[in-house]
C-alpha positions in Angstrom: 11.2 -11.1 16.3 9.0 -10.1 19.0 5.1 -9.7 19.6 3.0 -7.2 21.1 -0.8 -7.1 21.4 -3.2 -4.2 21.0 -6.4 -4.8 23.0 -9.3 -2.7 21.7 -12.7 -3.0 22.6 -15.6 -2.6 20.6 -19.3 -2.6 21.5 -21.0 -5.6 19.5 -24.7 -5.5 18.9 -26.7 -7.2 21.7 -28.5 -6.5 24.8 -26.9 -4.5 27.8 -26.2 -7.9 29.5 -24.1 -9.0 26.4 -20.6 -9.6 27.2 -18.1 -7.4 25.4 -15.2 -9.5 24.1 -11.9 -7.8 23.4 -10.9 -7.5 19.8 -7.2 -8.3 19.6 -4.6 -7.5 17.1 -1.4 -9.0 17.6 1.2 -7.9 15.5 4.7 -9.3 14.9 7.5 -6.9 14.0 11.2 -7.1 13.1 13.5 -5.9 15.5 14.1 -2.2 15.5 17.3 -2.4 13.5 18.4 -0.5 10.5 17.4 -3.0 7.6 16.7 -0.1 5.5 19.5 1.9 6.1 20.8 3.7 2.9 17.5 3.4 1.0 15.5 6.2 -0.7 11.8 5.3 -0.7 9.1 7.3 -2.3 5.6 6.7 -1.1 2.6 7.9 -3.3 -0.2 8.6 -0.9 2.1 8.8 2.1 0.4 11.2 4.3 -2.6 9.2 5.6 -3.7 5.5 6.2 -1.7 2.7 5.1 0.8 4.9 3.1 1.7 6.7 6.4 2.0 3.4 8.2 4.6 2.4 5.6 6.1 5.4 5.6 6.5 5.3 9.5 7.8 1.5 9.3 10.4 2.7 6.6 11.6 5.5 8.9 12.0 3.2 11.8 13.7 0.9 9.7 16.5 3.5 8.9 15.4 4.7 5.4 15.2 7.9 3.8 11.4 8.5 3.1 9.6 10.9 0.5 5.9 10.7 1.1 3.8 12.4 -1.9 0.3 13.1 -2.0 -2.3 16.3 -3.0 -3.0 17.5 0.5 -0.3 19.8 1.6 -1.3 20.3 5.0 -1.3 16.3 5.8 2.1 15.9 3.9 3.4 18.7 6.1 2.0 17.3 9.3 3.2 13.8 8.5 6.7 14.9 7.5 7.4 16.9 10.4 6.0 14.2 12.7 8.4 11.5 11.0 11.0 14.0 10.1 10.8 12.9 6.2 10.5 14.9 3.0 7.2 15.4 1.3 6.2 16.4 -2.3 3.1 17.4 -3.8 2.0 14.6 -6.5 -1.4 14.4 -8.0 -2.0 10.8 -9.6 -4.2 11.7 -12.1 -1.9 14.0 -13.8 0.3 11.6 -15.4 1.8 14.2 -17.6 3.7 15.6 -14.6 5.4 12.5 -13.7 8.4 13.0 -15.9 9.2 16.5 -14.4 8.4 14.9 -10.8 11.2 12.2 -11.6 13.5 14.7 -12.9 13.3 16.8 -9.7 13.6 13.6 -7.5 16.4 12.2 -9.3 18.4 15.4 -9.6 21.9 15.7 -8.2 20.3 17.8 -5.2 17.0 15.7 -5.2 15.8 12.8 -3.1 17.5 10.3 -5.9 15.1 7.4 -5.0 15.8 3.7 -5.3 12.4 2.4 -4.2 8.9 3.3 -5.2 5.9 2.4 -3.1 2.7 2.9 -5.2 0.1 3.0 -2.6 -2.2 6.0 -3.5 -5.9 4.8 -4.4 -9.3 5.5 -4.2 -12.6 3.4 -3.7 -15.8 5.1 -4.2 -17.9 2.3 -2.7 -20.8 2.1 -5.3 -23.5 -0.1 -4.1 -23.5 -2.1 -7.4 -22.4 -1.8 -11.0 -25.8 -0.3 -11.9 -24.3 2.7 -9.9 -21.3 3.1 -11.6 -21.0 6.4 -13.4 -18.5 7.3 -16.1 -17.0 9.8 -13.6 -16.7 7.3 -10.8 -15.2 4.7 -13.3 -12.6 7.1 -14.9 -11.5 8.6 -11.5 -10.8 4.9 -9.9 -9.4 3.7 -13.1 -7.1 6.8 -13.6 -5.7 7.0 -10.0 -5.4 3.1 -9.1 -4.2 1.8 -12.4 -3.6 4.4 -15.1 -1.7 6.8 -12.6 0.2 3.7 -10.7 1.3 2.4 -14.1 2.8 5.9 -15.4 4.3 6.6 -12.0 6.2 3.2 -12.0 7.0 3.7 -15.6 8.7 7.1 -15.3 10.4 5.8 -12.1 11.8 2.7 -13.9 13.0 4.9 -16.8 15.3 6.8 -14.4 16.9 3.8 -13.0 17.3 2.2 -16.0 18.7 5.5 -17.6 21.1 5.7 -14.5 21.9 1.9 -14.6 20.7 1.5 -10.9 19.0 -1.2 -9.1 15.9 -0.5 -7.5 12.4 -1.9 -6.3 8.9 -1.0 -6.8 5.9 -2.2 -4.6 2.4 -1.8 -5.6 -0.6 -1.8 -3.1 -3.1 -4.0 -4.2 -6.1 -5.6 -2.7 -7.8 -8.6 -1.9 -10.4 -7.9 -4.3 -8.1 -8.3 -6.8 -8.2 -12.0 -6.3 -12.0 -12.5 -7.0 -14.4 -11.1 -9.4 -16.0 -7.7 -8.8 -19.1 -5.5 -10.0 -17.2 -2.5 -9.5 -13.9 -0.6 -10.6 -12.1 -0.5 -7.5 -11.7 -4.5 -7.7 -11.0 -4.4 -11.7 -8.1 -1.9 -11.0 -6.7 -4.3 -8.4 -7.1 -7.2 -10.6 -5.1 -5.2 -13.4 -2.5 -4.4 -11.1 -1.8 -7.9 -9.9 -1.4 -8.6 -13.6 1.0 -5.7 -14.2 3.2 -6.6 -11.2 3.8 -10.0 -12.9 4.5 -8.6 -16.1 6.7 -5.6 -15.2 8.7 -8.1 -12.7 9.6 -10.4 -15.8 10.4 -7.3 -17.9 12.7 -5.5 -15.4 14.6 -8.3 -13.7 17.1 -8.0 -16.3 17.5 -4.3 -15.2 18.0 -5.7 -11.4 14.5 -4.0 -10.7 12.2 -5.7 -8.5 8.4 -5.4 -8.8 5.8 -7.1 -6.2 2.6 -6.2 -4.3 0.7 -6.5 -1.1 -2.8 -7.4 -1.3 -4.3 -6.2 1.9 -7.6 -7.7 3.4 -10.0 -5.1 4.9 -7.8 -2.7 6.8 -8.6 0.1 9.4 -8.0 3.0 7.1 -10.2 6.4 6.2 -11.0 4.5 2.9 -12.7 1.6 4.5 -14.3 3.5 7.5 -12.9 1.8 10.1 -10.9 3.1 13.0 -8.8 1.7 15.9 -12.0 1.9 17.9 -14.0 -0.3 15.6 -12.0 -3.5 14.6 -14.6 -6.0 15.0 -15.7 -7.5 11.3 -17.1 -11.1 11.1 -16.4 -11.5 7.3 -12.7 -11.9 8.0 -11.3 -15.0 9.2 -9.8 -13.2 12.2 -13.0 -11.7 13.3 -11.5 -8.1 12.9 -10.3 -5.8 10.4 -6.3 -5.7 10.0 -4.4 -2.6 11.2 -2.1 -0.4 8.9 0.7 -1.5 11.0 0.5 -5.3 10.2 0.4 -4.5 6.3 3.2 -2.0 6.9 5.6 -4.9 8.2 5.3 -6.9 5.0 5.6 -4.0 2.8 9.1 -3.1 4.5 10.1 -6.6 4.4 9.5 -6.8 0.7 11.2 -3.7 -0.4 14.2 -4.6 1.9 17.3 -6.5 0.9 16.1 -9.4 3.0 13.5 -10.1 0.1 16.3 -10.0 -2.5 15.1 -13.1 -4.5 11.5 -12.3 -4.4 9.9 -10.2 -7.5 6.6 -10.8 -9.2 4.8 -11.9 -6.3 1.4 -10.8 -4.9 1.3 -11.3 -1.1 -2.4 -11.6 -0.3 -2.7 -10.5 3.4 -6.2 -11.9 4.4 -5.5 -15.3 6.3 -6.6 -17.0 3.4 -10.0 -15.5 2.8 -10.0 -15.5 -0.7 -8.8 -18.9 -1.4 -11.5 -21.0 -3.2 -11.1 -24.3 -1.5 -13.3 -27.0 -2.6 -14.8 -27.6 0.8 -15.4 -23.8 1.9 -19.0 -23.2 3.2 
């Protein structure tokens, strides 16, 4: 293991004389070995944000990667940079998933053994009063319905071929607490789904887990590398995608062989309801 520190300065609110403290993200990574060598990893929402970071980590770990999404330009650019494969996939079009898997699992296809269900959206409604049927359906459709049916289609192929495999969902810390908006509800349901599927699929030698990140610097949250300061996190900053990608890569690797049915909440205990918390 080795550590490296990324120092990013963010101008905090105050007077001109206010000191500007550094916001430091210290990320621990596994040695650059081939711990994912021979693995074929399909990642939804893999051309941007957290999905892209996970894809990058899997490639650097020796894995073969197939990134999926709706934005062809982003897919092409990301795949060229990482030297991986790409495929168009719309998470709202669940009826296409069977054909997608037939192609992925064909003799000359990608032949995936691992699925990372990362694709998701948050429409950031201000309050439950602001939720519309359209915003509700889009978030439920992408984050929960789409994730369930892509995992189902993937598991069916593994079971049919009598092959072991792994499914990793990207949940959220919002799934650990009550929420007023559809995004949080989809993640709470995802956590339940992870445990249910893990119990059901363990006899087929298919592991199912999830990571549940805290607020992370991606396009979804509006934070970026130049703007990490966030007082609502115990760390005083948002997380960076590379931190979450390390945990994701570990969970889908053989290093985590005994682990299934677990939701790993990655927010430094922020959502733990300790009785003494203020």
